[in-house]
N, C-alpha and C positions, 0 to 999 in steps of 0.2 A: 504494500500500500504506499501511501505518500510518505511514510516515515523514512523510506529509502531514497526519496528524492529531495532536492532542494525546494523548500517551500517559502514563498514570499509572504511574509507576515506583515500586513499593513495596519492592523488594528488590534489593540489589546484592551479588554475590560478588566482592569486590575482587581485583585483581591480586596474586598472591602468596598468596592464601587458597585453602584446599582444604576441600571439603565432601564427606562420604560419607554416603549414605543416601537416603531419599525426601524431597524438598522439595516441599511443596504451598503454593502462593502465591495469594493473592487480589490481583489487579492484575498489573502488569508486573514482570519480573525481567530483570536484566542480569548476565551471567556474564563477568567479566574474568579470573577465576582458574580453578580446576579443580573439577569436580564429578563424582562417581562414584555412580551409583545411578539414581534416577528424578526427573524434574522434571515437575510438573503445575501449570498456571496457567489461570485463567479469562480471562486477558488475553494480553499480548504477551510472548514470550520472545526475548531477544537474546543470542546467543553472540558476544561481541565478538572482535575479531581476536586478542587475547591469550588468549581463553577456550578451555578444553578441557573437553568434556563426554563422559564415557564413561557415557552414560545414554540411556534411552528418554524421549522428550519428548512431552507432551500439552499443547496450548494452543489458544487461539483463533487466534493468528497467531504466526509465528516468522521471525526474521531470523538467518541464520548467516553470520558473517564469520570465525569461527575454525574449530576442529576439533571434529567430533562423531563419535563411534563409538556408534551406536545408532539405533533407529527413531524417526521423528518423525511424529506424528499431529496435524493441526491442523484446526479447524473451517472456517477460511477459507483463508488464503494463507500460503505459505512462500516466502522469498526467499533464494537462495544468492549472496552477494557474490562478487566475483572472487578474494577471499582465502580463501574457505571450502574446507573439506575434509570431506566427509560420506561416511561408510561406514555404510550402513543404508538402510532402506526409508522411503518417504514416502507418507503418505495425506493428501491435501488437495484442496480445490476448485480452487485455483490454485497453480501452481508456476512460479517465475521463477528462471532460472539465468543468471547473468552469465558472459560470456566469461572464462575463466581459473579458474572454479570447478572443483573436483574432486568428482565425485559417483559413488560406486560403490554401486549398489543398484538398486531398482526403485521406480517411482512409480505410484500409483493416483490419478486425478484426476476431478473433476466429480462428478455425482450418484452414480456408482458408488463413489466414495471414501467418501461418507457411509454407504452401505449396507454396505461392507466394514468400516468403522470400527465401526458398530453391531454387526455380526456378531462381530467380534473382542472387543468389550466383553462381549457376552453369553457367549461361550465362556470368557472369562477369569473372569467372575463364577461360572459353573457349576463351574469347576475349584476355586475357593476354598470352595465350599459342601460 
């Protein structure tokens, strides 16, 4: 996964910090603090062990080591570390769950995941029009 590649980190929500709202980021983001709302990135999103996200997440890839309450939709892969706690649904091509991770939700993987993601995006866009 992305741990083996050079990751451009453009935004950090530091430990002890709290953000509320929609956060759209170009590049990578690391959450060590708390975020409530939505997170969107064209890159990699990391929810660190101390991080808490009560948010829906959209990204190219995602690593969860902390706590997430919300749905995660990624273009490529998601990884749940052994310290992660995720309550929500996953849409991804690849899902990697380490022993000890807590995951309460459903997952859609492979090429079906892309079709489902595209369908959800179209439905969401129609609702806003």
